C-alpha positions as CSV (number, residue, x, y, z in Angstrom):
1,M,98.7,59.8,75.6
2,Q,101.1,62.2,77.3
3,R,99.7,65.5,78.5
4,S,101.7,68.6,78.6
5,P,102.1,70.6,81.9
6,R,99.9,73.3,80.4
7,M,97.1,70.9,79.5
8,I,97.2,69.5,83.1
9,E,97.0,73.0,84.5
10,I,94.0,73.9,82.3
11,W,92.3,70.6,83.2
12,K,92.7,71.5,86.9
13,I,91.3,75.0,86.5
14,K,88.3,73.7,84.5
15,K,87.7,71.1,87.2
16,D,87.7,73.8,89.9
17,I,85.2,75.8,87.9
18,K,82.8,72.9,87.4
19,V,83.0,72.0,91.1
20,A,82.2,75.6,92.1
21,F,79.2,75.7,89.8
22,K,77.8,72.5,91.2
23,R,78.4,73.5,94.8
24,D,77.6,77.2,94.8
25,L,75.8,77.7,91.5
26,C,78.2,80.5,90.6
27,A,81.7,80.9,89.4
28,P,84.6,80.6,91.8
29,H,86.5,83.7,93.0
30,P,89.7,84.1,90.9
31,N,92.9,83.3,92.7
32,C,96.6,83.3,91.9
33,E,96.5,79.8,90.5
34,Y,94.5,81.0,87.5
35,Y,97.2,83.5,86.5
36,K,100.8,83.4,85.4
37,I,102.3,86.5,87.0
38,G,104.8,88.5,84.8
39,R,106.8,91.7,85.1
40,L,106.2,94.5,87.5
41,L,104.3,97.4,86.1
42,G,104.3,99.7,89.1
43,R,104.3,100.2,92.8
44,G,101.8,102.1,94.9
45,S,101.2,102.9,98.5
46,F,99.4,99.6,99.2
47,G,101.3,97.1,97.0
48,K,102.3,96.5,93.4
49,V,100.8,95.9,90.0
50,N,102.1,93.1,87.8
51,L,101.3,92.1,84.2
52,A,99.7,88.6,84.2
53,L,98.3,86.1,81.8
54,H,95.0,84.3,82.5
55,K,95.9,80.7,82.0
56,L,92.5,79.5,80.7
57,S,91.5,82.4,78.4
58,R,95.1,83.5,77.6
59,K,94.1,87.2,78.1
60,I,96.7,89.6,79.4
61,V,95.6,91.5,82.5
62,A,97.0,93.6,85.3
63,V,97.0,92.0,88.8
64,K,97.2,94.2,91.9
65,S,98.7,92.6,95.0
66,I,98.4,94.1,98.5
67,N,100.9,93.9,101.3
68,K,99.3,91.7,104.0
69,V,101.0,93.7,106.8
70,L,99.2,96.8,105.7
71,Y,95.9,95.0,105.1
72,A,95.8,93.9,108.8
73,E,95.8,97.5,110.0
74,E,92.3,99.1,110.4
75,E,93.4,102.5,109.0
76,F,94.4,101.0,105.7
77,Q,91.4,98.6,105.4
78,K,89.1,101.5,104.7
79,K,91.4,102.9,102.0
80,I,91.8,99.4,100.4
81,N,88.1,98.7,100.5
82,N,87.4,102.1,98.9
83,E,90.0,101.3,96.1
84,H,88.4,97.9,95.7
85,N,85.0,99.5,95.2
86,I,86.4,101.9,92.6
87,L,88.1,99.0,90.7
88,K,84.8,97.0,90.4
């Protein structure tokens, strides 16, 4: 039986989740592989926000990406960590 690229992608995500639960007894941290990134919604001082589709659940979400160059600077790390705590 031929599997579609989407089915292969879903199978890999499910496998990652199962392995994480067996190894760490908790869900894995989400990463870019779990999302299909779409159009740009906006830009901010730290990075940008894109529309995205969660590949497994098919839910539409907003994904915020942060510029690595800014993240390396100590001054911005405090601001980014503060924003991270607000978004939780």
